C-alpha positions, 0 to 999 in steps of 0.5 A: 483824644481829639485827633481820633475823633476829628478823623472819625468825624470826617470819615462818618460825614463823608462818602467813601470812594467805594460804592459798596461801603457807602451802600452798606453804611446807609443800610446799617444807618437805616436799620438803626433808625428804623430799629430805634423808632420801632423800639420807642413806638412799641414801648410807648404802645405798651406804656399806653396799654399798661395805663389803660389796663390798670385804669380798670383795676384802679377804679375798684382798688383803693390806694391801700387795703388792710386785711386780717392776717388770719381769718375772714374778718377783724375787729377795730377798737374805738381807739383805733378808729379814732386814731385812723380818723385823726391821722392826716395821712389818710384822706378817707377810709372805709370799712367793708364786709365781703362774703360769697352769697347765692342770689336768686332772681326769677327762677335763676341763680348766681353765686357772687361776692356780696360787698357791704360798703359804707358812705365813705366807700365811693370816696376811696375809689371810683366805682360809682363813676362806672355805673352803666345805668341807674343810681348808686345805692342809698345808705341803710336800705336794701338796695344793691348795685350789681355788675353787668355780667351778673345782670346779664346772667340773671336777666336782671332789671332795675326797680323790678318789684314784681320779681325781687332779687333774693340773697342767701348766706349760710349762718355761722355756727357748728352742728347739724342742720335740722331745718334747711330754711334756718340754715341761711340768712336771707334778704330781698333786694332792690336793684338800683344800678348796674356797673361796668368796669371789666369782665372780672369785676362785672362777673364778681361783685354785688354792692349793698349797704354796710348794715345790711351785710352786717346783719346777713353775716351776723357781724358784731360792732366794729367787725369788718372784713377789711379796710380800704383807704385813700392816701392823702397826697402829701404823704408817701405810701411808706409813711402811711403804711408804717403809721398804720402798722403802729395803729393796727398792730402786726395782726393785719396785712397792708397791701398797695395796688400793685400787691393787690394785682400782682399777677396783672403787674407781672404779666404786663412787666413780662410782656414789656420785657419780651417785646423790648428784647425782640426789638433789641434783636432787630437793632443788633441785626442792623448793627451787624451791618455797621460792623461789616461797613466799618471793617470794609472802611478799615480795609479801604483806609489801610494805606492811610492808617499805615501812614499815620502809624509810621508817623507815630500815631499809636495803635490804640488811637487808630482803633479809636478812630473807628470806635468813634466813627461807629459810635457817631453813626449809631448815636445819630441814627438812634437820635433820628429814629427816636425823633421819628418815633416821638412824632409817630406817638404824638400824631397818634395821641393828637389825631387818633389815626389807629383805632381799636374800636370806633370810639376807642383809639389805640392807647399810646403814652409818651414817657421820658424813661422810654426815651432813656431806654432807647438811647441807652440801648443804642449807645451800648449796642453801638459801642459794642459793635464799633468795639468789635469792628475797631479791634480788627485794626492791628499791627499785622494789618498795618505791616 
């Protein structure tokens, strides 16, 4: 094993007598370096974009969300509430009432989701940190905080007592409606804040106090649409979910952030895989040059190989010479490309040379798993390329 590696190292670190072979080898090495660098930079960019994209959904989504298995609401018994409060795996939990509602303001109307929240809601997520203007709503009041998209459509301002925002929600029940005015629960609201998270969220939600939503929907005591929970840092997600199932039974569905945004996660993962495959193809093309260089090297060293063969060197050891040589070139090229890629990512993180807007730098994120992915890709593909080239060493060639 040491003998083939020694010869391969000599071949890899010294120039050939043929200028053509040297040029092809240099082109192959440069292709591997550029391919590895490009693959790492692109993976780092997508890691940054992934974190950037998920930061918006994480602002409004809790760690865990408990939904009813069927229907629009669920009931919590006093015993269940006590167990939830005493369970140390939950840092804080919040009951939420949510329903579609019709909003009127100064002759304009808009359908949106009315979301009634309690005092603990702002502790289970970061929505109050995304207030564009104004303040968060006060408990036990008719104050609301609306999304910027809804605010623009209604031309809605803050603390406007001349043109009051009104909300209408159909009353639950059966039978014909004789008087349309009695078909809806309504309330007059005061806008105290406008938030801006993402287009989807800004166009969807109006936050109000939990008791106001309860009154508008005629909900009973301990009746909620769902629960939002923040997990304690010392407990795993699996532990908390398992304990919640024992407390709440099997009539609920518990979802984490990935499950709440499964479409977004699938899209990000698909894009990441597609880009990885595209840039891996670039590396494969570069490795074709490596195969050609190794085959030309084998032809050039044919006389030396014959000498070694007649001196008793086994054919498999002769093949390993060029297998090792190909691996040395690809691994060293991959490592150089990886170091250059890390430098590019570091420079972008520190100096923000490429900007999306005047205030937003292009997001990149260094991840060890991206380093491992690039190295493994180079090692595996480089091994296959060297294996293909070394297979041309045969008895027929040496005879």
